[in-house]
Phi, psi and omega in degrees: 000131183259124177273113182264111184298323182299325179297319179294318179297313182298323180300322178290312186293328184257017185304318183268005182255019180283165178106213184292151176295122186285154171276142182292142177266347176227128181299127177082001180296152183264172177279158171281120189235154168238122183224142179287142172302143170282167179300319179295320180295322176299309182296315180297320181294315178297320180296317183290329183272318188244345181117149184292330181295323178287319179299319183284351182278349180231146171278130180308123189272034185254149184286161174296152184254147173283146177276121181240124178051040173091355184227136170293325180300325176289329178293341179296340178275003185234020185226150176234205185230138174268171181296322179297320179292324176299320178297320178294321178297320181292322178296317178296319180298318179296320179295315180296313183299319180297323180287322181302321184261006181286173187296334182282328187255334186299329181301329181244354177257336175257119191282005183207165174250135180289158175303320175216136179282357183260011180197188184285148171216095187296328181294311179293319178299319180298316181299315181292312184293321179298312183289315182290320178299321177299319180288318182288319182275350179065025176190159181297146174290141172293151186301321180293320180295318179298316179298319180297319181289323175297323177294323176299312180297319181298310182297317180293323179295320179292323180289320185267345184072024181220119176302318186287328174293323175295318179295322179297321179294320177296319178294319177302320178299319177297318186288341177255008180282141177302330179297336173271315187286334180245137172273108186256112174293135174232138186243162177214158176301140178273112183295341181267353182220096182306138177068015178244160181241152174223160171299143171289169190299322182287322176295323177294320177300316179296317181298317179296316185291315179292330178292309188269329183247345185058037181204171180297153177299147174275177185298322181296322179289322176294326175296319178296324176293317182297324183279350184086002183297328184294339179267008170253150182300315182292320181294317179292321179300318179296318180294316181295317179299320179294316179298320183283341177272354181277148173301340180294341177300322179297321177298315180297317182286329172300317180297318180297309184290328174300321178288311183301322181272007178056040181286353172299340176299336179294339180297335180236009183285136177210149177242151179298119184292339178285318180284320184232076186293338181277351184272095178262169176299323178296318181295320179292320177297320179290329177297316176299314182295322181302313182293319179294320177297320180297315181297310183296317179299315184291313188276319186263313184283322180264347182051047185264169181300125180306320185296333183289351173300340184263004176228345184293145175261357180282137180200199176230156185219143173238170183294318181293327177287324182302327178295324179287323181279346180072039182228157175278152175202176182258173180296143179078194179269141177212155175292147182211148175230121180292144174273169186294330181290344182284343184061022177255117175207119176090166183299331183294342179257007174286148176303325182303308182292317185291317182285321181293332182249051178214171176273174183293334185238356181201168178285173178211099175302327181292313179296321180292317177295320178297318179296319178299316180296309190277317185279325189253335182245358179058037178250129183279130174257120183300150174292154178297150179299148185297336183255022182297140182259109181271358186296324180295324178292315181291331182256036185288358176090216186264020180298143190265330190244161179297325179300318179291320180296322185283350175300333178300314180292321185289346176257358178263116185304326182285346182248332190300323184306312181283317185293333179287344177258355178246317189292318182301329178272323179293327180294338178293348180256013182289352171290356179242129182283188185293347176255002180088006177284145182281144178211153177262335184225165171231122183054036177083353182262139178295150184260133173263110184251020174291154183196190184207139177229101176050053175090354177257118183260147181211163185248350186210180183297318180299324178295322176298314180300319179293321179296320178292316180304319185266005182293133183295341181270351185297309181291321179299323181293317179298317178299315179302311184292319180293321179295317177296316180299318183287325184265358169089016178180171183301148176286159176246115179295336177296319185255330192257356186305313185291317182292324177296322178296320179293320176298318180297317180298320179288326176299316178295315182294335176269021176060036174059038177271123184292318177304321177295322178293318178300317180293319179300315179296314184295328183270352187286153175295325181298328183293329184252355182268154185237133171283127183196155170292170179290121180237134174282158188301321182293321177296318182295316180299319179293321180295321187281337188238291195300304183298318181298313182292323179292320185280325194238014184283119165075188187295321185296323180295319177297319179298318179297316179296320179295315181295324179295320179296317179300321181292331182279347182288000000 
């Protein structure tokens, strides 16, 4: 039996929200959510608080996430932790804590020196735990919690005869606390909207930081939350402008597009070395990196039209990738622009998209068409029926090309429905093999790459890119995914349809500039408002603090949950 910590947290947070499904009090407001940190968020947070050398010393001890509505980030709201995972988290916490207080790091990570390093010093311990706890929990520690942690450090220091070992134990307790591992939305009555709820200032700070930086809020953002500035239009605008002017914005947006394009598949992607001898692990890693560099350069540095990512020939190139593309290049990464004869234009012709959406030994128009529909247009392609007969496809005879092989599916009523919405667009990429290499023929037969995308017909690869660029769902899909990513879970068409439409209209009016969209989302009332039943302030205060803190505070609670699971086995 698996004890899911997230379930326990959610039960506390939603205690007063039982009963009938509430009507939203603010159009487009999001749900109150509890979501597990992603592995990248865990690493980034440790790096920002303690340094990249400490972050890189541990493998993020968090479980893989399910993909929900196109995003792993949305799946973080649907996963908890088993006892084995808790043990891994505790081991990582112990490793991190030991390094923070070691002789190399303590001079700049511990803000004070103890009276004696051979025993307890409550004053110095309080200063460290208060400041570090605020950063890890993304809000100030409650006075009782702070006192309990100082007591942990005091007792351990007396037992071990080392102030720093005692401090490490207190830090370990912080690092395994649900308040660090889970991003817990907390709400409060909105004084400007009677009977409505909004995120409290610290929850809003976390939402902004994880959205734009994919990491915990920094001290300046927590200060803005403490002062109440984040709940003023001018204060939030100043905070958002600062976050967006930071180099960390590129890190945050890389994480989003890596998720949106399902590039986590590269972690297990492999090609048959006999069929594709040039496709090494290094080349596949560089293919992923090439596309992310292209996106960030185009959208953030050039502030260019999002749609032009599907027609631009500008990109970046490395030596291992150059072998796959069949072009010369220099050592390291460099800017590169494909010429017209290369037939490379837009993300759909990158090795990353082509190789990730192919089989190990051959290309796949169906997988490529499905990826275009689901990843870029937010259109769901149904799974094949459980009793589908693939024998006709496998026994298609001596047909040379994928177009001929797929005619079997298009004439089979149980298969045609799905294949007719994936294959006509996927076949336009058949000039590229399963590794993304360009070819004119398949098995000696010339390739017909004409195709159609929702009523738009084209004869070549460039035509596909233009059709995708101009597709009416392309911009809507990006807005949908960014809003879900920012608010921590899948959108609800029941509640969010109108606000998403308004975001899309403003995105279009801003010439499809992503920075403008990020600011629009971050500054919107919908971003900070919460869908909830009517709660009186006293009920809300009890829901937000006491039960959660009593049930889930610190190391002992994790230990209790783990022991309970073991007893239930």
